[in-house]
FIVO-571388 format. One record per atom (N, C-alpha, C, O): residue number from 1; residue in three letters; z, x, y. Coordinates in Angstrom, 2 decimals, always signed. Example, Ala and Ser with C-alpha at 12.3 -4.5 7.8 and 13.67 -1.06 7.14 Angstrom:
FIVO-571388
+-----+-----+---------+---------+---------+
:   n : res :       Z :       X :       Y :
+-----+-----+---------+---------+---------+
:   1 : ALA :   +7.80 :  +13.19 :   -5.69 :
:   1 : ALA :   +7.80 :  +12.30 :   -4.50 :
:   1 : ALA :   +7.80 :  +13.20 :   -3.30 :
:   1 : ALA :   +8.46 :  +14.24 :   -3.32 :
:   2 : SER :   +7.08 :  +12.85 :   -2.25 :
:   2 : SER :   +7.14 :  +13.67 :   -1.06 :
:   2 : SER :   +7.87 :  +12.90 :   +0.03 :
:   2 : SER :   +8.04 :  +13.41 :   +1.14 :
+-----+-----+---------+---------+---------+
END
This chain:
FIVO-571388
+-----+-----+---------+---------+---------+
:   n : res :       Z :       X :       Y :
+-----+-----+---------+---------+---------+
:   1 : MET :  -11.57 :   +4.63 :  -17.64 :
:   1 : MET :  -10.61 :   +3.57 :  -17.44 :
:   1 : MET :   -9.22 :   +4.04 :  -17.82 :
:   1 : MET :   -9.03 :   +4.74 :  -18.81 :
:   2 : ALA :   -8.26 :   +3.66 :  -17.03 :
:   2 : ALA :   -6.87 :   +3.97 :  -17.33 :
:   2 : ALA :   -6.31 :   +2.92 :  -18.27 :
:   2 : ALA :   -6.66 :   +1.74 :  -18.18 :
:   3 : LYS :   -5.45 :   +3.34 :  -19.15 :
:   3 : LYS :   -4.87 :   +2.42 :  -20.13 :
:   3 : LYS :   -3.51 :   +1.88 :  -19.69 :
:   3 : LYS :   -3.07 :   +0.84 :  -20.17 :
:   4 : ASP :   -2.84 :   +2.58 :  -18.78 :
:   4 : ASP :   -1.52 :   +2.16 :  -18.34 :
:   4 : ASP :   -1.59 :   +1.41 :  -17.01 :
:   4 : ASP :   -2.34 :   +1.77 :  -16.11 :
:   5 : LYS :   -0.79 :   +0.36 :  -16.95 :
:   5 : LYS :   -0.72 :   -0.43 :  -15.73 :
:   5 : LYS :   -0.05 :   +0.40 :  -14.64 :
:   5 : LYS :   +0.97 :   +1.06 :  -14.89 :
:   6 : LEU :   -0.59 :   +0.38 :  -13.45 :
:   6 : LEU :   -0.08 :   +1.15 :  -12.33 :
:   6 : LEU :   +0.62 :   +0.23 :  -11.35 :
:   6 : LEU :   +0.04 :   -0.77 :  -10.91 :
:   7 : GLN :   +1.84 :   +0.55 :  -11.00 :
:   7 : GLN :   +2.58 :   -0.20 :   -9.99 :
:   7 : GLN :   +3.14 :   +0.79 :   -8.99 :
:   7 : GLN :   +3.76 :   +1.78 :   -9.38 :
:   8 : ILE :   +2.93 :   +0.53 :   -7.72 :
:   8 : ILE :   +3.46 :   +1.37 :   -6.65 :
:   8 : ILE :   +4.80 :   +0.80 :   -6.22 :
:   8 : ILE :   +4.93 :   -0.40 :   -6.01 :
:   9 : ASP :   +5.80 :   +1.66 :   -6.10 :
:   9 : ASP :   +7.08 :   +1.24 :   -5.55 :
:   9 : ASP :   +6.88 :   +1.04 :   -4.05 :
:   9 : ASP :   +6.68 :   +2.01 :   -3.31 :
:  10 : ARG :   +6.92 :   -0.20 :   -3.61 :
:  10 : ARG :   +6.59 :   -0.52 :   -2.22 :
:  10 : ARG :   +7.47 :   +0.22 :   -1.23 :
:  10 : ARG :   +6.98 :   +0.78 :   -0.25 :
:  11 : GLU :   +8.76 :   +0.23 :   -1.48 :
:  11 : GLU :   +9.69 :   +0.86 :   -0.54 :
:  11 : GLU :   +9.49 :   +2.37 :   -0.47 :
:  11 : GLU :   +9.43 :   +2.94 :   +0.62 :
:  12 : LYS :   +9.38 :   +3.02 :   -1.62 :
:  12 : LYS :   +9.15 :   +4.47 :   -1.64 :
:  12 : LYS :   +7.84 :   +4.83 :   -0.95 :
:  12 : LYS :   +7.77 :   +5.81 :   -0.20 :
:  13 : PHE :   +6.81 :   +4.03 :   -1.20 :
:  13 : PHE :   +5.51 :   +4.28 :   -0.57 :
:  13 : PHE :   +5.63 :   +4.16 :   +0.95 :
:  13 : PHE :   +5.13 :   +5.02 :   +1.68 :
:  14 : ALA :   +6.27 :   +3.11 :   +1.42 :
:  14 : ALA :   +6.40 :   +2.90 :   +2.86 :
:  14 : ALA :   +7.20 :   +4.02 :   +3.51 :
:  14 : ALA :   +6.84 :   +4.50 :   +4.59 :
:  15 : TYR :   +8.29 :   +4.46 :   +2.87 :
:  15 : TYR :   +9.06 :   +5.58 :   +3.40 :
:  15 : TYR :   +8.23 :   +6.86 :   +3.44 :
:  15 : TYR :   +8.32 :   +7.63 :   +4.39 :
:  16 : ALA :   +7.42 :   +7.08 :   +2.41 :
:  16 : ALA :   +6.57 :   +8.27 :   +2.38 :
:  16 : ALA :   +5.55 :   +8.24 :   +3.51 :
:  16 : ALA :   +5.25 :   +9.27 :   +4.11 :
:  17 : VAL :   +5.02 :   +7.06 :   +3.80 :
:  17 : VAL :   +4.02 :   +6.93 :   +4.87 :
:  17 : VAL :   +4.62 :   +7.26 :   +6.24 :
:  17 : VAL :   +3.97 :   +7.91 :   +7.06 :
:  18 : VAL :   +5.85 :   +6.83 :   +6.48 :
:  18 : VAL :   +6.45 :   +7.06 :   +7.80 :
:  18 : VAL :   +7.26 :   +8.35 :   +7.90 :
:  18 : VAL :   +7.72 :   +8.72 :   +8.98 :
:  19 : ALA :   +7.43 :   +9.05 :   +6.78 :
:  19 : ALA :   +8.30 :  +10.23 :   +6.74 :
:  19 : ALA :   +7.96 :  +11.26 :   +7.83 :
:  19 : ALA :   +8.86 :  +11.78 :   +8.48 :
:  20 : ASN :   +6.71 :  +11.54 :   +8.02 :
:  20 : ASN :   +6.31 :  +12.55 :   +9.00 :
:  20 : ASN :   +5.53 :  +11.97 :  +10.17 :
:  20 : ASN :   +4.88 :  +12.70 :  +10.93 :
:  21 : TYR :   +5.60 :  +10.67 :  +10.31 :
:  21 : TYR :   +4.88 :  +10.00 :  +11.39 :
:  21 : TYR :   +5.59 :  +10.25 :  +12.71 :
:  21 : TYR :   +6.79 :  +10.01 :  +12.83 :
:  22 : GLN :   +4.85 :  +10.73 :  +13.69 :
:  22 : GLN :   +5.38 :  +11.00 :  +15.02 :
:  22 : GLN :   +4.61 :  +10.14 :  +16.03 :
:  22 : GLN :   +3.53 :  +10.53 :  +16.48 :
:  23 : PRO :   +5.16 :   +8.98 :  +16.38 :
:  23 : PRO :   +4.43 :   +8.11 :  +17.32 :
:  23 : PRO :   +4.32 :   +8.76 :  +18.69 :
:  23 : PRO :   +5.17 :   +9.56 :  +19.08 :
:  24 : ASN :   +3.28 :   +8.40 :  +19.42 :
:  24 : ASN :   +3.04 :   +8.95 :  +20.75 :
:  24 : ASN :   +3.69 :   +8.13 :  +21.85 :
:  24 : ASN :   +3.43 :   +8.37 :  +23.03 :
:  25 : GLU :   +4.51 :   +7.18 :  +21.48 :
:  25 : GLU :   +5.12 :   +6.28 :  +22.46 :
:  25 : GLU :   +6.15 :   +7.01 :  +23.31 :
:  25 : GLU :   +6.79 :   +7.95 :  +22.85 :
:  26 : LYS :   +6.29 :   +6.58 :  +24.56 :
:  26 : LYS :   +7.18 :   +7.26 :  +25.51 :
:  26 : LYS :   +8.63 :   +6.78 :  +25.43 :
:  26 : LYS :   +9.55 :   +7.55 :  +25.72 :
:  27 : THR :   +8.85 :   +5.55 :  +25.04 :
:  27 : THR :  +10.23 :   +5.04 :  +24.99 :
:  27 : THR :  +10.69 :   +4.89 :  +23.55 :
:  27 : THR :   +9.88 :   +4.75 :  +22.63 :
:  28 : ASP :  +12.00 :   +4.93 :  +23.37 :
:  28 : ASP :  +12.56 :   +4.77 :  +22.02 :
:  28 : ASP :  +12.19 :   +3.42 :  +21.41 :
:  28 : ASP :  +11.89 :   +3.33 :  +20.22 :
:  29 : LEU :  +12.22 :   +2.39 :  +22.22 :
:  29 : LEU :  +11.90 :   +1.05 :  +21.71 :
:  29 : LEU :  +10.46 :   +0.99 :  +21.21 :
:  29 : LEU :  +10.20 :   +0.49 :  +20.11 :
:  30 : LYS :   +9.53 :   +1.49 :  +22.00 :
:  30 : LYS :   +8.12 :   +1.46 :  +21.58 :
:  30 : LYS :   +7.89 :   +2.36 :  +20.37 :
:  30 : LYS :   +7.12 :   +2.01 :  +19.48 :
:  31 : ALA :   +8.55 :   +3.50 :  +20.34 :
:  31 : ALA :   +8.40 :   +4.40 :  +19.19 :
:  31 : ALA :   +8.96 :   +3.75 :  +17.93 :
:  31 : ALA :   +8.37 :   +3.84 :  +16.86 :
:  32 : SER :  +10.10 :   +3.09 :  +18.06 :
:  32 : SER :  +10.71 :   +2.40 :  +16.91 :
:  32 : SER :   +9.81 :   +1.28 :  +16.41 :
:  32 : SER :   +9.66 :   +1.09 :  +15.20 :
:  33 : LYS :   +9.21 :   +0.55 :  +17.33 :
:  33 : LYS :   +8.29 :   -0.52 :  +16.94 :
:  33 : LYS :   +7.08 :   +0.05 :  +16.22 :
:  33 : LYS :   +6.60 :   -0.54 :  +15.24 :
:  34 : ALA :   +6.58 :   +1.18 :  +16.69 :
:  34 : ALA :   +5.41 :   +1.80 :  +16.06 :
:  34 : ALA :   +5.74 :   +2.25 :  +14.64 :
:  34 : ALA :   +4.94 :   +2.07 :  +13.72 :
:  35 : VAL :   +6.92 :   +2.84 :  +14.44 :
:  35 : VAL :   +7.33 :   +3.28 :  +13.11 :
:  35 : VAL :   +7.55 :   +2.07 :  +12.20 :
:  35 : VAL :   +7.12 :   +2.08 :  +11.05 :
:  36 : LEU :   +8.21 :   +1.04 :  +12.73 :
:  36 : LEU :   +8.44 :   -0.16 :  +11.93 :
:  36 : LEU :   +7.13 :   -0.83 :  +11.54 :
:  36 : LEU :   +6.97 :   -1.27 :  +10.40 :
:  37 : ARG :   +6.19 :   -0.90 :  +12.48 :
:  37 : ARG :   +4.88 :   -1.49 :  +12.19 :
:  37 : ARG :   +4.19 :   -0.72 :  +11.06 :
:  37 : ARG :   +3.65 :   -1.33 :  +10.14 :
:  38 : ARG :   +4.22 :   +0.59 :  +11.14 :
:  38 : ARG :   +3.58 :   +1.42 :  +10.10 :
:  38 : ARG :   +4.28 :   +1.24 :   +8.76 :
:  38 : ARG :   +3.62 :   +1.15 :   +7.72 :
:  39 : PHE :   +5.61 :   +1.17 :   +8.77 :
:  39 : PHE :   +6.38 :   +0.96 :   +7.54 :
:  39 : PHE :   +5.99 :   -0.37 :   +6.90 :
:  39 : PHE :   +5.72 :   -0.43 :   +5.70 :
:  40 : LEU :   +5.98 :   -1.44 :   +7.70 :
:  40 : LEU :   +5.69 :   -2.77 :   +7.16 :
:  40 : LEU :   +4.25 :   -2.87 :   +6.64 :
:  40 : LEU :   +4.01 :   -3.50 :   +5.61 :
:  41 : ILE :   +3.33 :   -2.26 :   +7.35 :
:  41 : ILE :   +1.93 :   -2.28 :   +6.88 :
:  41 : ILE :   +1.84 :   -1.56 :   +5.54 :
:  41 : ILE :   +1.18 :   -2.05 :   +4.62 :
:  42 : ALA :   +2.48 :   -0.41 :   +5.42 :
:  42 : ALA :   +2.44 :   +0.34 :   +4.16 :
:  42 : ALA :   +3.12 :   -0.45 :   +3.04 :
:  42 : ALA :   +2.62 :   -0.48 :   +1.91 :
:  43 : TYR :   +4.23 :   -1.09 :   +3.35 :
:  43 : TYR :   +4.97 :   -1.87 :   +2.35 :
:  43 : TYR :   +4.11 :   -3.01 :   +1.82 :
:  43 : TYR :   +3.98 :   -3.19 :   +0.61 :
:  44 : TYR :   +3.54 :   -3.79 :   +2.73 :
:  44 : TYR :   +2.73 :   -4.92 :   +2.30 :
:  44 : TYR :   +1.39 :   -4.51 :   +1.70 :
:  44 : TYR :   +0.84 :   -5.23 :   +0.87 :
:  45 : LEU :   +0.86 :   -3.38 :   +2.11 :
:  45 : LEU :   -0.35 :   -2.87 :   +1.48 :
:  45 : LEU :   -0.07 :   -2.52 :   +0.02 :
:  45 : LEU :   -0.87 :   -2.84 :   -0.86 :
:  46 : ALA :   +1.05 :   -1.86 :   -0.24 :
:  46 : ALA :   +1.42 :   -1.53 :   -1.62 :
:  46 : ALA :   +1.65 :   -2.80 :   -2.43 :
:  46 : ALA :   +1.28 :   -2.87 :   -3.60 :
:  47 : ASP :   +2.25 :   -3.79 :   -1.81 :
:  47 : ASP :   +2.47 :   -5.07 :   -2.49 :
:  47 : ASP :   +1.15 :   -5.73 :   -2.86 :
:  47 : ASP :   +0.99 :   -6.22 :   -3.98 :
:  48 : GLN :   +0.21 :   -5.73 :   -1.94 :
:  48 : GLN :   -1.10 :   -6.32 :   -2.23 :
:  48 : GLN :   -1.85 :   -5.50 :   -3.27 :
:  48 : GLN :   -2.56 :   -6.06 :   -4.10 :
:  49 : PHE :   -1.69 :   -4.19 :   -3.24 :
:  49 : PHE :   -2.30 :   -3.34 :   -4.27 :
:  49 : PHE :   -1.75 :   -3.71 :   -5.64 :
:  49 : PHE :   -2.50 :   -3.86 :   -6.60 :
:  50 : ASN :   -0.43 :   -3.86 :   -5.73 :
:  50 : ASN :   +0.19 :   -4.21 :   -7.01 :
:  50 : ASN :   -0.32 :   -5.54 :   -7.53 :
:  50 : ASN :   -0.55 :   -5.69 :   -8.73 :
:  51 : THR :   -0.49 :   -6.50 :   -6.63 :
:  51 : THR :   -1.03 :   -7.80 :   -7.03 :
:  51 : THR :   -2.47 :   -7.64 :   -7.50 :
:  51 : THR :   -2.85 :   -8.19 :   -8.54 :
:  52 : LEU :   -3.26 :   -6.92 :   -6.75 :
:  52 : LEU :   -4.66 :   -6.69 :   -7.11 :
:  52 : LEU :   -4.75 :   -5.98 :   -8.45 :
:  52 : LEU :   -5.57 :   -6.35 :   -9.30 :
:  53 : GLU :   -3.93 :   -4.97 :   -8.65 :
:  53 : GLU :   -3.95 :   -4.21 :   -9.89 :
:  53 : GLU :   -3.56 :   -5.10 :  -11.07 :
:  53 : GLU :   -4.17 :   -5.02 :  -12.14 :
:  54 : SER :   -2.57 :   -5.94 :  -10.87 :
:  54 : SER :   -2.15 :   -6.85 :  -11.93 :
:  54 : SER :   -3.27 :   -7.82 :  -12.30 :
:  54 : SER :   -3.45 :   -8.16 :  -13.47 :
:  55 : ASN :   -4.01 :   -8.27 :  -11.30 :
:  55 : ASN :   -5.09 :   -9.21 :  -11.55 :
:  55 : ASN :   -6.29 :   -8.57 :  -12.25 :
:  55 : ASN :   -7.02 :   -9.25 :  -12.97 :
:  56 : HIS :   -6.49 :   -7.28 :  -12.04 :
:  56 : HIS :   -7.65 :   -6.60 :  -12.64 :
:  56 : HIS :   -7.31 :   -5.87 :  -13.94 :
:  56 : HIS :   -8.20 :   -5.35 :  -14.62 :
:  57 : PHE :   -6.04 :   -5.82 :  -14.27 :
:  57 : PHE :   -5.63 :   -5.07 :  -15.45 :
:  57 : PHE :   -5.85 :   -5.92 :  -16.71 :
:  57 : PHE :   -5.44 :   -7.08 :  -16.77 :
:  58 : ASP :   -6.48 :   -5.32 :  -17.68 :
:  58 : ASP :   -6.71 :   -5.97 :  -18.97 :
:  58 : ASP :   -5.97 :   -5.14 :  -20.02 :
:  58 : ASP :   -6.25 :   -3.96 :  -20.19 :
:  59 : GLN :   -5.03 :   -5.75 :  -20.72 :
:  59 : GLN :   -4.20 :   -5.03 :  -21.69 :
:  59 : GLN :   -5.03 :   -4.25 :  -22.71 :
:  59 : GLN :   -4.63 :   -3.17 :  -23.14 :
:  60 : ASP :   -6.17 :   -4.78 :  -23.09 :
:  60 : ASP :   -6.99 :   -4.12 :  -24.11 :
:  60 : ASP :   -7.83 :   -2.98 :  -23.55 :
:  60 : ASP :   -8.05 :   -1.98 :  -24.22 :
:  61 : LYS :   -8.30 :   -3.14 :  -22.33 :
:  61 : LYS :   -9.24 :   -2.18 :  -21.76 :
:  61 : LYS :   -8.64 :   -1.30 :  -20.67 :
:  61 : LYS :   -9.25 :   -0.29 :  -20.31 :
:  62 : GLY :   -7.47 :   -1.64 :  -20.13 :
:  62 : GLY :   -6.94 :   -0.91 :  -18.99 :
:  62 : GLY :   -7.60 :   -1.45 :  -17.73 :
:  62 : GLY :   -8.00 :   -2.61 :  -17.69 :
:  63 : TRP :   -7.71 :   -0.63 :  -16.72 :
:  63 : TRP :   -8.38 :   -1.11 :  -15.52 :
:  63 : TRP :   -9.54 :   -0.22 :  -15.15 :
:  63 : TRP :   -9.59 :   +0.96 :  -15.48 :
:  64 : ASP :  -10.46 :   -0.83 :  -14.47 :
:  64 : ASP :  -11.68 :   -0.14 :  -14.03 :
:  64 : ASP :  -11.48 :   +0.25 :  -12.57 :
:  64 : ASP :  -11.34 :   -0.60 :  -11.70 :
:  65 : PHE :  -11.46 :   +1.57 :  -12.32 :
:  65 : PHE :  -11.20 :   +2.05 :  -10.96 :
:  65 : PHE :  -12.20 :   +1.52 :   -9.96 :
:  65 : PHE :  -11.81 :   +1.23 :   -8.82 :
:  66 : SER :  -13.45 :   +1.37 :  -10.31 :
:  66 : SER :  -14.46 :   +0.89 :   -9.36 :
:  66 : SER :  -14.14 :   -0.54 :   -8.91 :
:  66 : SER :  -14.32 :   -0.87 :   -7.74 :
:  67 : LEU :  -13.67 :   -1.39 :   -9.83 :
:  67 : LEU :  -13.28 :   -2.75 :   -9.44 :
:  67 : LEU :  -12.06 :   -2.73 :   -8.54 :
:  67 : LEU :  -11.97 :   -3.49 :   -7.58 :
:  68 : LEU :  -11.11 :   -1.85 :   -8.86 :
:  68 : LEU :   -9.91 :   -1.74 :   -8.05 :
:  68 : LEU :  -10.24 :   -1.24 :   -6.65 :
:  68 : LEU :   -9.68 :   -1.73 :   -5.67 :
:  69 : ALA :  -11.14 :   -0.27 :   -6.55 :
:  69 : ALA :  -11.53 :   +0.26 :   -5.25 :
:  69 : ALA :  -12.22 :   -0.81 :   -4.40 :
:  69 : ALA :  -11.98 :   -0.90 :   -3.20 :
:  70 : LYS :  -13.06 :   -1.62 :   -5.02 :
:  70 : LYS :  -13.71 :   -2.71 :   -4.29 :
:  70 : LYS :  -12.67 :   -3.70 :   -3.79 :
:  70 : LYS :  -12.78 :   -4.20 :   -2.66 :
:  71 : GLY :  -11.69 :   -3.99 :   -4.61 :
:  71 : GLY :  -10.63 :   -4.91 :   -4.21 :
:  71 : GLY :   -9.80 :   -4.36 :   -3.05 :
:  71 : GLY :   -9.38 :   -5.11 :   -2.17 :
:  72 : LEU :   -9.57 :   -3.05 :   -3.04 :
:  72 : LEU :   -8.83 :   -2.43 :   -1.94 :
:  72 : LEU :   -9.56 :   -2.59 :   -0.62 :
:  72 : LEU :   -8.95 :   -2.79 :   +0.43 :
:  73 : ASP :  -10.87 :   -2.49 :   -0.67 :
:  73 : ASP :  -11.68 :   -2.66 :   +0.54 :
:  73 : ASP :  -11.55 :   -4.06 :   +1.12 :
:  73 : ASP :  -11.76 :   -4.26 :   +2.32 :
:  74 : GLN :  -11.20 :   -5.02 :   +0.28 :
:  74 : GLN :  -11.11 :   -6.40 :   +0.73 :
:  74 : GLN :   -9.70 :   -6.79 :   +1.17 :
:  74 : GLN :   -9.51 :   -7.90 :   +1.69 :
:  75 : ILE :   -8.71 :   -5.93 :   +0.99 :
:  75 : ILE :   -7.34 :   -6.26 :   +1.39 :
:  75 : ILE :   -7.26 :   -6.36 :   +2.91 :
:  75 : ILE :   -7.76 :   -5.50 :   +3.64 :
:  76 : SER :   -6.63 :   -7.41 :   +3.34 :
:  76 : SER :   -6.43 :   -7.64 :   +4.77 :
:  76 : SER :   -4.97 :   -8.00 :   +4.98 :
:  76 : SER :   -4.39 :   -8.69 :   +4.15 :
:  77 : LEU :   -4.38 :   -7.55 :   +6.06 :
:  77 : LEU :   -2.98 :   -7.83 :   +6.34 :
:  77 : LEU :   -2.84 :   -8.88 :   +7.43 :
:  77 : LEU :   -2.02 :   -8.72 :   +8.34 :
:  78 : HIS :   -3.60 :   -9.93 :   +7.35 :
:  78 : HIS :   -3.52 :  -11.00 :   +8.35 :
:  78 : HIS :   -2.33 :  -11.86 :   +8.10 :
:  78 : HIS :   -2.09 :  -12.82 :   +8.84 :
+-----+-----+---------+---------+---------+
END
């Protein structure tokens, strides 16, 4: 178990995800939409992770990675 609370910087994470992303779209507009979609998904995924981590973190015990991993499997971006 980790003792320190983990928080992902949403913006940095999203930029890292799209940094080397090369969409297969033929037009600039479609390519821009694909990059923006990927950025937003990464941003909100990190946000949901931070919320999940905060909910599972216990100041006395830290967090249990197996519980966090199960919670990640349940994240949905609907």
